[in-house]
mmCIF file of the N, C-alpha and C atoms, coordinates in Angstrom:
data_MODEL
# 
_entry.id   MODEL 
# 
loop_
_atom_site.group_PDB 
_atom_site.id 
_atom_site.type_symbol 
_atom_site.label_atom_id 
_atom_site.label_alt_id 
_atom_site.label_comp_id 
_atom_site.label_asym_id 
_atom_site.label_entity_id 
_atom_site.label_seq_id 
_atom_site.pdbx_PDB_ins_code 
_atom_site.Cartn_x 
_atom_site.Cartn_y 
_atom_site.Cartn_z 
_atom_site.occupancy 
_atom_site.B_iso_or_equiv 
_atom_site.pdbx_formal_charge 
_atom_site.auth_seq_id 
_atom_site.auth_comp_id 
_atom_site.auth_asym_id 
_atom_site.auth_atom_id 
_atom_site.pdbx_PDB_model_num 
ATOM 1   N N  . UNK A 1 1  ? 19.227 31.171 -24.514 1.00 0.00 ? 1  UNK A N  1 
ATOM 2   C CA . UNK A 1 1  ? 20.293 31.759 -23.686 1.00 0.00 ? 1  UNK A CA 1 
ATOM 3   C C  . UNK A 1 1  ? 21.335 31.023 -24.474 1.00 0.00 ? 1  UNK A C  1 
ATOM 4   N N  . UNK A 1 2  ? 22.541 32.010 -24.946 1.00 0.00 ? 2  UNK A N  1 
ATOM 5   C CA . UNK A 1 2  ? 23.835 31.591 -25.242 1.00 0.00 ? 2  UNK A CA 1 
ATOM 6   C C  . UNK A 1 2  ? 24.926 30.464 -24.348 1.00 0.00 ? 2  UNK A C  1 
ATOM 7   N N  . UNK A 1 3  ? 25.498 30.117 -24.940 1.00 0.00 ? 3  UNK A N  1 
ATOM 8   C CA . UNK A 1 3  ? 26.396 29.324 -23.782 1.00 0.00 ? 3  UNK A CA 1 
ATOM 9   C C  . UNK A 1 3  ? 28.504 29.623 -23.997 1.00 0.00 ? 3  UNK A C  1 
ATOM 10  N N  . UNK A 1 4  ? 28.304 29.412 -23.575 1.00 0.00 ? 4  UNK A N  1 
ATOM 11  C CA . UNK A 1 4  ? 30.354 29.307 -24.031 1.00 0.00 ? 4  UNK A CA 1 
ATOM 12  C C  . UNK A 1 4  ? 30.610 27.295 -24.322 1.00 0.00 ? 4  UNK A C  1 
ATOM 13  N N  . UNK A 1 5  ? 30.579 27.093 -25.942 1.00 0.00 ? 5  UNK A N  1 
ATOM 14  C CA . UNK A 1 5  ? 31.208 25.760 -26.116 1.00 0.00 ? 5  UNK A CA 1 
ATOM 15  C C  . UNK A 1 5  ? 32.433 25.911 -26.171 1.00 0.00 ? 5  UNK A C  1 
ATOM 16  N N  . UNK A 1 6  ? 32.469 25.020 -25.436 1.00 0.00 ? 6  UNK A N  1 
ATOM 17  C CA . UNK A 1 6  ? 34.148 24.340 -25.607 1.00 0.00 ? 6  UNK A CA 1 
ATOM 18  C C  . UNK A 1 6  ? 34.633 22.934 -26.206 1.00 0.00 ? 6  UNK A C  1 
ATOM 19  N N  . UNK A 1 7  ? 35.213 22.946 -27.236 1.00 0.00 ? 7  UNK A N  1 
ATOM 20  C CA . UNK A 1 7  ? 35.388 21.842 -28.532 1.00 0.00 ? 7  UNK A CA 1 
ATOM 21  C C  . UNK A 1 7  ? 36.048 20.620 -27.022 1.00 0.00 ? 7  UNK A C  1 
ATOM 22  N N  . UNK A 1 8  ? 35.924 19.315 -27.548 1.00 0.00 ? 8  UNK A N  1 
ATOM 23  C CA . UNK A 1 8  ? 36.320 18.011 -26.802 1.00 0.00 ? 8  UNK A CA 1 
ATOM 24  C C  . UNK A 1 8  ? 37.545 18.450 -27.118 1.00 0.00 ? 8  UNK A C  1 
ATOM 25  N N  . UNK A 1 9  ? 38.639 17.694 -26.354 1.00 0.00 ? 9  UNK A N  1 
ATOM 26  C CA . UNK A 1 9  ? 39.756 17.437 -26.067 1.00 0.00 ? 9  UNK A CA 1 
ATOM 27  C C  . UNK A 1 9  ? 39.761 16.204 -27.277 1.00 0.00 ? 9  UNK A C  1 
ATOM 28  N N  . UNK A 1 10 ? 39.116 15.461 -27.759 1.00 0.00 ? 10 UNK A N  1 
ATOM 29  C CA . UNK A 1 10 ? 39.370 13.906 -28.343 1.00 0.00 ? 10 UNK A CA 1 
ATOM 30  C C  . UNK A 1 10 ? 38.624 14.965 -29.566 1.00 0.00 ? 10 UNK A C  1 
ATOM 31  N N  . UNK A 1 11 ? 38.568 16.084 -30.406 1.00 0.00 ? 11 UNK A N  1 
ATOM 32  C CA . UNK A 1 11 ? 38.107 16.093 -31.819 1.00 0.00 ? 11 UNK A CA 1 
ATOM 33  C C  . UNK A 1 11 ? 39.411 16.680 -32.372 1.00 0.00 ? 11 UNK A C  1 
ATOM 34  N N  . UNK A 1 12 ? 39.047 16.528 -33.606 1.00 0.00 ? 12 UNK A N  1 
ATOM 35  C CA . UNK A 1 12 ? 40.528 16.799 -34.543 1.00 0.00 ? 12 UNK A CA 1 
ATOM 36  C C  . UNK A 1 12 ? 40.295 17.947 -34.621 1.00 0.00 ? 12 UNK A C  1 
ATOM 37  N N  . UNK A 1 13 ? 41.584 18.754 -35.044 1.00 0.00 ? 13 UNK A N  1 
ATOM 38  C CA . UNK A 1 13 ? 41.594 20.733 -36.113 1.00 0.00 ? 13 UNK A CA 1 
ATOM 39  C C  . UNK A 1 13 ? 41.634 19.761 -37.294 1.00 0.00 ? 13 UNK A C  1 
ATOM 40  N N  . UNK A 1 14 ? 41.343 18.648 -37.540 1.00 0.00 ? 14 UNK A N  1 
ATOM 41  C CA . UNK A 1 14 ? 40.906 18.900 -39.667 1.00 0.00 ? 14 UNK A CA 1 
ATOM 42  C C  . UNK A 1 14 ? 39.272 18.170 -40.184 1.00 0.00 ? 14 UNK A C  1 
ATOM 43  N N  . UNK A 1 15 ? 38.730 18.856 -38.644 1.00 0.00 ? 15 UNK A N  1 
ATOM 44  C CA . UNK A 1 15 ? 37.399 19.141 -39.098 1.00 0.00 ? 15 UNK A CA 1 
ATOM 45  C C  . UNK A 1 15 ? 36.117 17.560 -39.090 1.00 0.00 ? 15 UNK A C  1 
ATOM 46  N N  . UNK A 1 16 ? 36.988 16.831 -38.192 1.00 0.00 ? 16 UNK A N  1 
ATOM 47  C CA . UNK A 1 16 ? 35.889 15.127 -38.223 1.00 0.00 ? 16 UNK A CA 1 
ATOM 48  C C  . UNK A 1 16 ? 35.234 15.407 -37.223 1.00 0.00 ? 16 UNK A C  1 
ATOM 49  N N  . UNK A 1 17 ? 34.716 14.105 -37.036 1.00 0.00 ? 17 UNK A N  1 
ATOM 50  C CA . UNK A 1 17 ? 33.990 13.675 -35.753 1.00 0.00 ? 17 UNK A CA 1 
ATOM 51  C C  . UNK A 1 17 ? 34.516 14.820 -34.308 1.00 0.00 ? 17 UNK A C  1 
ATOM 52  N N  . UNK A 1 18 ? 33.417 15.820 -34.080 1.00 0.00 ? 18 UNK A N  1 
ATOM 53  C CA . UNK A 1 18 ? 33.739 16.496 -32.792 1.00 0.00 ? 18 UNK A CA 1 
ATOM 54  C C  . UNK A 1 18 ? 32.213 16.994 -32.335 1.00 0.00 ? 18 UNK A C  1 
ATOM 55  N N  . UNK A 1 19 ? 32.502 16.710 -31.020 1.00 0.00 ? 19 UNK A N  1 
ATOM 56  C CA . UNK A 1 19 ? 31.400 17.290 -30.177 1.00 0.00 ? 19 UNK A CA 1 
ATOM 57  C C  . UNK A 1 19 ? 32.367 18.651 -28.993 1.00 0.00 ? 19 UNK A C  1 
ATOM 58  N N  . UNK A 1 20 ? 31.099 19.493 -28.618 1.00 0.00 ? 20 UNK A N  1 
ATOM 59  C CA . UNK A 1 20 ? 31.803 20.264 -28.058 1.00 0.00 ? 20 UNK A CA 1 
ATOM 60  C C  . UNK A 1 20 ? 30.306 19.964 -26.887 1.00 0.00 ? 20 UNK A C  1 
ATOM 61  N N  . UNK A 1 21 ? 31.044 20.703 -25.861 1.00 0.00 ? 21 UNK A N  1 
ATOM 62  C CA . UNK A 1 21 ? 29.836 20.603 -24.845 1.00 0.00 ? 21 UNK A CA 1 
ATOM 63  C C  . UNK A 1 21 ? 29.546 22.035 -23.466 1.00 0.00 ? 21 UNK A C  1 
ATOM 64  N N  . UNK A 1 22 ? 29.186 22.773 -22.938 1.00 0.00 ? 22 UNK A N  1 
ATOM 65  C CA . UNK A 1 22 ? 28.960 23.851 -22.128 1.00 0.00 ? 22 UNK A CA 1 
ATOM 66  C C  . UNK A 1 22 ? 29.238 23.928 -20.848 1.00 0.00 ? 22 UNK A C  1 
ATOM 67  N N  . UNK A 1 23 ? 30.347 24.172 -20.476 1.00 0.00 ? 23 UNK A N  1 
ATOM 68  C CA . UNK A 1 23 ? 31.257 23.453 -19.508 1.00 0.00 ? 23 UNK A CA 1 
ATOM 69  C C  . UNK A 1 23 ? 30.961 24.799 -17.961 1.00 0.00 ? 23 UNK A C  1 
ATOM 70  N N  . UNK A 1 24 ? 30.370 26.232 -18.047 1.00 0.00 ? 24 UNK A N  1 
ATOM 71  C CA . UNK A 1 24 ? 29.688 27.150 -17.416 1.00 0.00 ? 24 UNK A CA 1 
ATOM 72  C C  . UNK A 1 24 ? 28.495 26.459 -17.444 1.00 0.00 ? 24 UNK A C  1 
ATOM 73  N N  . UNK A 1 25 ? 27.554 26.472 -18.202 1.00 0.00 ? 25 UNK A N  1 
ATOM 74  C CA . UNK A 1 25 ? 25.784 25.861 -18.069 1.00 0.00 ? 25 UNK A CA 1 
ATOM 75  C C  . UNK A 1 25 ? 25.594 24.547 -16.919 1.00 0.00 ? 25 UNK A C  1 
ATOM 76  N N  . UNK A 1 26 ? 26.851 23.776 -17.464 1.00 0.00 ? 26 UNK A N  1 
ATOM 77  C CA . UNK A 1 26 ? 27.019 22.536 -16.582 1.00 0.00 ? 26 UNK A CA 1 
ATOM 78  C C  . UNK A 1 26 ? 27.093 22.792 -15.402 1.00 0.00 ? 26 UNK A C  1 
ATOM 79  N N  . UNK A 1 27 ? 27.419 23.566 -14.788 1.00 0.00 ? 27 UNK A N  1 
ATOM 80  C CA . UNK A 1 27 ? 28.633 24.164 -13.750 1.00 0.00 ? 27 UNK A CA 1 
ATOM 81  C C  . UNK A 1 27 ? 27.517 24.933 -12.794 1.00 0.00 ? 27 UNK A C  1 
ATOM 82  N N  . UNK A 1 28 ? 26.449 25.431 -13.712 1.00 0.00 ? 28 UNK A N  1 
ATOM 83  C CA . UNK A 1 28 ? 25.523 26.536 -12.574 1.00 0.00 ? 28 UNK A CA 1 
ATOM 84  C C  . UNK A 1 28 ? 24.359 25.897 -12.762 1.00 0.00 ? 28 UNK A C  1 
ATOM 85  N N  . UNK A 1 29 ? 24.277 25.085 -13.976 1.00 0.00 ? 29 UNK A N  1 
ATOM 86  C CA . UNK A 1 29 ? 22.657 23.691 -14.600 1.00 0.00 ? 29 UNK A CA 1 
ATOM 87  C C  . UNK A 1 29 ? 22.614 22.578 -13.753 1.00 0.00 ? 29 UNK A C  1 
ATOM 88  N N  . UNK A 1 30 ? 23.500 22.171 -14.084 1.00 0.00 ? 30 UNK A N  1 
ATOM 89  C CA . UNK A 1 30 ? 23.741 20.955 -13.530 1.00 0.00 ? 30 UNK A CA 1 
ATOM 90  C C  . UNK A 1 30 ? 23.264 20.106 -14.593 1.00 0.00 ? 30 UNK A C  1 
ATOM 91  N N  . UNK A 1 31 ? 23.397 20.596 -15.669 1.00 0.00 ? 31 UNK A N  1 
ATOM 92  C CA . UNK A 1 31 ? 22.843 19.634 -17.187 1.00 0.00 ? 31 UNK A CA 1 
ATOM 93  C C  . UNK A 1 31 ? 24.037 20.219 -18.102 1.00 0.00 ? 31 UNK A C  1 
ATOM 94  N N  . UNK A 1 32 ? 24.068 19.011 -18.260 1.00 0.00 ? 32 UNK A N  1 
ATOM 95  C CA . UNK A 1 32 ? 25.642 18.790 -19.893 1.00 0.00 ? 32 UNK A CA 1 
ATOM 96  C C  . UNK A 1 32 ? 24.624 19.173 -20.886 1.00 0.00 ? 32 UNK A C  1 
ATOM 97  N N  . UNK A 1 33 ? 25.290 20.290 -21.129 1.00 0.00 ? 33 UNK A N  1 
ATOM 98  C CA . UNK A 1 33 ? 25.029 20.243 -23.537 1.00 0.00 ? 33 UNK A CA 1 
ATOM 99  C C  . UNK A 1 33 ? 25.663 19.469 -24.256 1.00 0.00 ? 33 UNK A C  1 
ATOM 100 N N  . UNK A 1 34 ? 25.424 18.813 -25.083 1.00 0.00 ? 34 UNK A N  1 
ATOM 101 C CA . UNK A 1 34 ? 26.292 18.940 -25.617 1.00 0.00 ? 34 UNK A CA 1 
ATOM 102 C C  . UNK A 1 34 ? 26.128 18.881 -27.306 1.00 0.00 ? 34 UNK A C  1 
ATOM 103 N N  . UNK A 1 35 ? 26.565 19.449 -28.402 1.00 0.00 ? 35 UNK A N  1 
ATOM 104 C CA . UNK A 1 35 ? 26.338 19.263 -30.004 1.00 0.00 ? 35 UNK A CA 1 
ATOM 105 C C  . UNK A 1 35 ? 27.353 18.780 -30.246 1.00 0.00 ? 35 UNK A C  1 
ATOM 106 N N  . UNK A 1 36 ? 26.599 18.893 -31.926 1.00 0.00 ? 36 UNK A N  1 
ATOM 107 C CA . UNK A 1 36 ? 28.210 18.598 -32.973 1.00 0.00 ? 36 UNK A CA 1 
ATOM 108 C C  . UNK A 1 36 ? 28.712 19.923 -33.770 1.00 0.00 ? 36 UNK A C  1 
ATOM 109 N N  . UNK A 1 37 ? 29.794 19.873 -32.853 1.00 0.00 ? 37 UNK A N  1 
ATOM 110 C CA . UNK A 1 37 ? 30.568 21.005 -33.910 1.00 0.00 ? 37 UNK A CA 1 
ATOM 111 C C  . UNK A 1 37 ? 29.948 20.943 -35.198 1.00 0.00 ? 37 UNK A C  1 
ATOM 112 N N  . UNK A 1 38 ? 29.966 20.744 -36.160 1.00 0.00 ? 38 UNK A N  1 
ATOM 113 C CA . UNK A 1 38 ? 30.002 20.821 -37.845 1.00 0.00 ? 38 UNK A CA 1 
ATOM 114 C C  . UNK A 1 38 ? 27.652 21.309 -37.243 1.00 0.00 ? 38 UNK A C  1 
ATOM 115 N N  . UNK A 1 39 ? 27.400 21.017 -37.217 1.00 0.00 ? 39 UNK A N  1 
ATOM 116 C CA . UNK A 1 39 ? 26.221 21.809 -36.560 1.00 0.00 ? 39 UNK A CA 1 
ATOM 117 C C  . UNK A 1 39 ? 25.494 22.900 -35.454 1.00 0.00 ? 39 UNK A C  1 
ATOM 118 N N  . UNK A 1 40 ? 26.426 24.660 -35.698 1.00 0.00 ? 40 UNK A N  1 
ATOM 119 C CA . UNK A 1 40 ? 26.223 24.872 -33.809 1.00 0.00 ? 40 UNK A CA 1 
ATOM 120 C C  . UNK A 1 40 ? 25.012 25.225 -34.354 1.00 0.00 ? 40 UNK A C  1 
ATOM 121 N N  . UNK A 1 41 ? 23.911 25.542 -35.131 1.00 0.00 ? 41 UNK A N  1 
ATOM 122 C CA . UNK A 1 41 ? 22.570 26.105 -34.968 1.00 0.00 ? 41 UNK A CA 1 
ATOM 123 C C  . UNK A 1 41 ? 21.945 24.865 -35.151 1.00 0.00 ? 41 UNK A C  1 
ATOM 124 N N  . UNK A 1 42 ? 22.111 22.707 -34.810 1.00 0.00 ? 42 UNK A N  1 
ATOM 125 C CA . UNK A 1 42 ? 21.897 22.701 -34.517 1.00 0.00 ? 42 UNK A CA 1 
ATOM 126 C C  . UNK A 1 42 ? 21.084 21.791 -33.624 1.00 0.00 ? 42 UNK A C  1 
ATOM 127 N N  . UNK A 1 43 ? 20.164 20.837 -33.103 1.00 0.00 ? 43 UNK A N  1 
ATOM 128 C CA . UNK A 1 43 ? 19.873 20.712 -31.853 1.00 0.00 ? 43 UNK A CA 1 
ATOM 129 C C  . UNK A 1 43 ? 21.223 20.282 -30.798 1.00 0.00 ? 43 UNK A C  1 
ATOM 130 N N  . UNK A 1 44 ? 20.797 20.377 -29.249 1.00 0.00 ? 44 UNK A N  1 
ATOM 131 C CA . UNK A 1 44 ? 21.721 19.556 -28.745 1.00 0.00 ? 44 UNK A CA 1 
ATOM 132 C C  . UNK A 1 44 ? 21.004 18.732 -27.670 1.00 0.00 ? 44 UNK A C  1 
ATOM 133 N N  . UNK A 1 45 ? 22.273 17.813 -27.731 1.00 0.00 ? 45 UNK A N  1 
ATOM 134 C CA . UNK A 1 45 ? 21.403 16.757 -26.000 1.00 0.00 ? 45 UNK A CA 1 
ATOM 135 C C  . UNK A 1 45 ? 22.105 17.689 -25.277 1.00 0.00 ? 45 UNK A C  1 
ATOM 136 N N  . UNK A 1 46 ? 21.291 16.611 -24.175 1.00 0.00 ? 46 UNK A N  1 
ATOM 137 C CA . UNK A 1 46 ? 21.019 17.305 -22.263 1.00 0.00 ? 46 UNK A CA 1 
ATOM 138 C C  . UNK A 1 46 ? 21.427 16.380 -21.943 1.00 0.00 ? 46 UNK A C  1 
ATOM 139 N N  . UNK A 1 47 ? 22.280 15.664 -20.838 1.00 0.00 ? 47 UNK A N  1 
ATOM 140 C CA . UNK A 1 47 ? 22.929 14.945 -20.118 1.00 0.00 ? 47 UNK A CA 1 
ATOM 141 C C  . UNK A 1 47 ? 23.177 15.457 -18.891 1.00 0.00 ? 47 UNK A C  1 
ATOM 142 N N  . UNK A 1 48 ? 22.752 14.691 -18.395 1.00 0.00 ? 48 UNK A N  1 
ATOM 143 C CA . UNK A 1 48 ? 23.665 14.732 -17.002 1.00 0.00 ? 48 UNK A CA 1 
ATOM 144 C C  . UNK A 1 48 ? 24.785 14.704 -16.059 1.00 0.00 ? 48 UNK A C  1 
ATOM 145 N N  . UNK A 1 49 ? 25.385 14.941 -15.395 1.00 0.00 ? 49 UNK A N  1 
ATOM 146 C CA . UNK A 1 49 ? 27.069 15.433 -15.079 1.00 0.00 ? 49 UNK A CA 1 
ATOM 147 C C  . UNK A 1 49 ? 27.213 13.576 -15.261 1.00 0.00 ? 49 UNK A C  1 
ATOM 148 N N  . UNK A 1 50 ? 27.118 12.840 -14.453 1.00 0.00 ? 50 UNK A N  1 
ATOM 149 C CA . UNK A 1 50 ? 27.018 11.211 -14.367 1.00 0.00 ? 50 UNK A CA 1 
ATOM 150 C C  . UNK A 1 50 ? 27.307 11.035 -15.493 1.00 0.00 ? 50 UNK A C  1 
ATOM 151 N N  . UNK A 1 51 ? 25.948 11.202 -16.809 1.00 0.00 ? 51 UNK A N  1 
ATOM 152 C CA . UNK A 1 51 ? 26.665 10.559 -18.231 1.00 0.00 ? 51 UNK A CA 1 
ATOM 153 C C  . UNK A 1 51 ? 27.244 11.532 -18.903 1.00 0.00 ? 51 UNK A C  1 
ATOM 154 N N  . UNK A 1 52 ? 27.675 12.384 -18.930 1.00 0.00 ? 52 UNK A N  1 
ATOM 155 C CA . UNK A 1 52 ? 28.910 12.923 -19.920 1.00 0.00 ? 52 UNK A CA 1 
ATOM 156 C C  . UNK A 1 52 ? 29.751 12.186 -18.667 1.00 0.00 ? 52 UNK A C  1 
ATOM 157 N N  . UNK A 1 53 ? 30.105 12.277 -17.785 1.00 0.00 ? 53 UNK A N  1 
ATOM 158 C CA . UNK A 1 53 ? 31.438 11.771 -17.395 1.00 0.00 ? 53 UNK A CA 1 
ATOM 159 C C  . UNK A 1 53 ? 31.490 9.644  -17.509 1.00 0.00 ? 53 UNK A C  1 
ATOM 160 N N  . UNK A 1 54 ? 31.057 9.486  -17.860 1.00 0.00 ? 54 UNK A N  1 
ATOM 161 C CA . UNK A 1 54 ? 30.556 7.561  -18.663 1.00 0.00 ? 54 UNK A CA 1 
ATOM 162 C C  . UNK A 1 54 ? 31.040 8.181  -20.276 1.00 0.00 ? 54 UNK A C  1 
ATOM 163 N N  . UNK A 1 55 ? 30.297 9.189  -20.435 1.00 0.00 ? 55 UNK A N  1 
ATOM 164 C CA . UNK A 1 55 ? 30.903 9.876  -22.016 1.00 0.00 ? 55 UNK A CA 1 
ATOM 165 C C  . UNK A 1 55 ? 32.487 9.397  -22.246 1.00 0.00 ? 55 UNK A C  1 
ATOM 166 N N  . UNK A 1 56 ? 32.313 10.449 -20.898 1.00 0.00 ? 56 UNK A N  1 
ATOM 167 C CA . UNK A 1 56 ? 33.883 10.839 -21.149 1.00 0.00 ? 56 UNK A CA 1 
ATOM 168 C C  . UNK A 1 56 ? 35.000 9.348  -20.958 1.00 0.00 ? 56 UNK A C  1 
ATOM 169 N N  . UNK A 1 57 ? 34.702 8.919  -20.304 1.00 0.00 ? 57 UNK A N  1 
ATOM 170 C CA . UNK A 1 57 ? 35.645 7.402  -19.302 1.00 0.00 ? 57 UNK A CA 1 
ATOM 171 C C  . UNK A 1 57 ? 35.741 6.642  -20.756 1.00 0.00 ? 57 UNK A C  1 
ATOM 172 N N  . UNK A 1 58 ? 35.108 6.768  -21.270 1.00 0.00 ? 58 UNK A N  1 
ATOM 173 C CA . UNK A 1 58 ? 34.850 5.196  -22.743 1.00 0.00 ? 58 UNK A CA 1 
ATOM 174 C C  . UNK A 1 58 ? 35.583 6.094  -23.657 1.00 0.00 ? 58 UNK A C  1 
ATOM 175 N N  . UNK A 1 59 ? 35.567 6.907  -24.485 1.00 0.00 ? 59 UNK A N  1 
ATOM 176 C CA . UNK A 1 59 ? 36.081 7.531  -25.300 1.00 0.00 ? 59 UNK A CA 1 
ATOM 177 C C  . UNK A 1 59 ? 37.663 7.226  -24.441 1.00 0.00 ? 59 UNK A C  1 
ATOM 178 N N  . UNK A 1 60 ? 37.771 7.721  -23.567 1.00 0.00 ? 60 UNK A N  1 
ATOM 179 C CA . UNK A 1 60 ? 39.132 7.686  -22.844 1.00 0.00 ? 60 UNK A CA 1 
ATOM 180 C C  . UNK A 1 60 ? 39.525 5.966  -23.317 1.00 0.00 ? 60 UNK A C  1 
ATOM 181 N N  . UNK A 1 61 ? 38.917 5.162  -22.911 1.00 0.00 ? 61 UNK A N  1 
ATOM 182 C CA . UNK A 1 61 ? 38.891 4.137  -22.861 1.00 0.00 ? 61 UNK A CA 1 
ATOM 183 C C  . UNK A 1 61 ? 39.519 3.475  -24.632 1.00 0.00 ? 61 UNK A C  1 
ATOM 184 N N  . UNK A 1 62 ? 38.572 3.766  -25.588 1.00 0.00 ? 62 UNK A N  1 
ATOM 185 C CA . UNK A 1 62 ? 38.684 3.699  -26.782 1.00 0.00 ? 62 UNK A CA 1 
ATOM 186 C C  . UNK A 1 62 ? 40.177 4.232  -27.593 1.00 0.00 ? 62 UNK A C  1 
ATOM 187 N N  . UNK A 1 63 ? 40.638 5.281  -26.834 1.00 0.00 ? 63 UNK A N  1 
ATOM 188 C CA . UNK A 1 63 ? 41.556 5.696  -27.439 1.00 0.00 ? 63 UNK A CA 1 
ATOM 189 C C  . UNK A 1 63 ? 43.036 5.136  -26.870 1.00 0.00 ? 63 UNK A C  1 
ATOM 190 N N  . UNK A 1 64 ? 43.060 4.405  -26.098 1.00 0.00 ? 64 UNK A N  1 
ATOM 191 C CA . UNK A 1 64 ? 43.995 3.439  -25.570 1.00 0.00 ? 64 UNK A CA 1 
ATOM 192 C C  . UNK A 1 64 ? 44.539 2.274  -25.843 1.00 0.00 ? 64 UNK A C  1 
# 
């Protein structure tokens, strides 16, 4: 299945550490695929929406 990947808003444009996720897949299937944007053909990690939300919350706190 082909996903439409979205780069994390915490990712920089200079090619640093970037995560991408597939929100449409998450909405339809209830599982959030995540990948390293530097390795688009590499492995993906699939997490629950709750785990994804916790990861986003941790990133927001670290940014503050």
